[in-house]
Residue, then its C-alpha position, 0 to 999 in steps of 0.5 A: m484673736k482680737y480680730s476673731l472676737f470682734l467678728m463674733i461680736l459683730s455677727l451677734l449684733w447683726c443677727f439678734p435684732g432681726r430675730a427679735q423683731a420677727k413675729y411668729e403666728r400659729e392658727f388652729r381651728i376651735k369649737q364655736a363654744d371656745f369663741p368669744q361670746k360677744a363676737l358670736t353675738l355680732i356674727k349671728d346678728e349682723i352676718q346672714g347667708v354665709k356658708r362654711l362658717r368656721f372658727y379659729k384661734e390665732i396666737d403670735s408672739t405678742t397677741i391672741s386673736f380669734e377669727a371667723k371664716f366663711k363664704k358669702d356671695r362667692l367670696f371668702y371672708s375672715i373677720e378677726f376679733n380680739t380676746e374680748g370679742e371686739l372687731q379688729d378687721i375684716e379681710i377678703l381673699i382676692q386675686e392680683s387682678d382685683i388690685p388697681i394696676d398702679v397699686l399692684e405695680a408699687i407692691t411688686e416693685h417693693l418686693k422686687q427690690t427686696y427679693s430676686n425671686f418671689k411668689i405671691r401665694k395669697i392676697q387679702q383685702q383688709y378693712p381695719l376698724r377705724k376709731g369712731e367708725q360704726l360697725r355696720g358701716l364697716l361690714k357694709e363696705a366690706f361686703q360690697n368689696l369697696l376700694l376705699p382709701y383706708i383699706n390695706y393689702e395683706l400678702i403672703i409671699s414665698c421667696k428663696a433665701v440662703s437658708g432655703r424657702r421662706e414665707f413672709e406676711y407683708l402689709f401695704n396700704a391702699e396706695g401700695n406703700f409698705l407698712s409692715k413685714r413679718e416672717s410666717l411659720p410653715a403652714n399648719y394644715d389644721h386650717i383652711l387658707y381663706 
């Protein structure tokens, strides 16, 4: 009896910390009128010549953010804002071949150590807004698709687990070093993946 009680407590301690750290997010399309006005002003003033401009609201377990997604110069962009309409980061949808070889090798090695079988489903090059940085400078760097030492790579991977297939969102820095991981919910087909 004592042994089974001990196993039950041990299994509870083992399971709950991992679940508490998971951040689930859900993204859905919204009307332009529901987008923060400050962010709309920035988009209209600074971003010209875009196609397929769409607006989204993203809710996860800790924050709410807004994204404007569009196509410009044959690239797919996503610009994220907080609820006050302040810019958080700019992301560009890229392919594996767009990542420097040594960085891709470091990322792949990290994933191979974690999973025996995985597939990279989506990669975005992320330009986070740094403290004291000018907004126009960040937009210029992102629109020129520059490989800079402060950028990050955000990957959505699919892997085989005991409970079935699962998806995770990984964040790596410009050198391919692991920064963070969170579990993704199944796709919400109410949005476009770019």
